[in-house]
Legacy VTK file of the C-alpha trace (Angstrom):
# vtk DataFile Version 3.0
C-alpha trace
ASCII
DATASET POLYDATA
POINTS 76 float
17.581 78.130 14.183
15.726 80.735 16.215
13.829 83.502 14.504
14.326 87.136 15.456
10.874 87.075 17.052
11.821 84.085 19.214
14.973 85.927 20.277
12.805 88.914 21.177
10.523 86.680 23.293
13.492 85.301 25.232
14.960 88.766 25.714
11.581 90.034 26.884
11.512 87.302 29.537
15.022 88.218 30.705
14.216 91.943 30.756
11.115 91.257 32.875
12.887 88.917 35.301
11.463 85.622 34.020
13.424 82.436 33.374
12.720 79.323 31.318
11.915 77.612 34.633
9.236 80.270 35.226
7.775 79.616 31.781
7.670 75.858 32.326
6.143 76.255 35.795
3.430 78.563 34.444
2.576 76.156 31.642
2.511 73.132 33.962
0.223 74.996 36.348
-2.146 75.691 33.475
-2.030 72.063 32.354
-2.862 70.504 35.711
-5.111 70.993 38.704
-3.394 69.064 41.460
-2.965 65.559 40.063
-5.657 66.004 37.416
-4.709 67.004 33.849
-7.079 69.744 32.698
-5.389 70.548 29.372
-4.815 67.556 27.129
-3.214 69.168 24.058
0.341 69.034 22.789
3.073 71.384 24.011
2.572 73.858 21.158
-1.160 74.084 21.917
-0.465 74.479 25.632
2.045 77.259 24.932
-0.414 79.085 22.653
-3.203 78.786 25.212
-0.917 80.045 27.992
0.444 82.877 25.841
-2.993 84.171 24.811
-4.947 83.527 28.002
-2.648 84.318 30.903
1.038 84.868 30.251
3.047 85.743 33.342
0.194 86.935 35.540
-1.310 88.854 32.617
2.048 90.201 31.428
3.307 89.003 28.037
5.428 90.121 25.094
3.973 91.815 22.010
2.363 89.566 19.419
4.473 88.893 16.353
2.511 91.270 14.110
2.899 94.146 16.587
6.577 93.326 17.091
7.169 93.382 13.314
5.544 96.815 13.051
7.630 98.306 15.847
10.752 96.744 17.324
11.250 94.098 14.663
10.758 96.390 11.698
13.071 95.097 8.977
14.520 92.254 11.083
12.781 89.300 9.439
LINES 1 77
76 0 1 2 3 4 5 6 7 8 9 10 11 12 13 14 15 16 17 18 19 20 21 22 23 24 25 26 27 28 29 30 31 32 33 34 35 36 37 38 39 40 41 42 43 44 45 46 47 48 49 50 51 52 53 54 55 56 57 58 59 60 61 62 63 64 65 66 67 68 69 70 71 72 73 74 75
């Protein structure tokens, strides 16, 4: 079951014109350099690295703590 924060992340992507395909493409681009794998962690580690280091060209949703203080106040 998805958490309210995960729902927020998906809605943020939709509101900013990003799709799941965009997310996957961004993460794959971070993982590889041509045919060479430059990130050799699991998917969760890759997602965390992408989320905190680049996002969608520097654009990313609020962290969970910030979301809980503002938009998600009382949701979880």
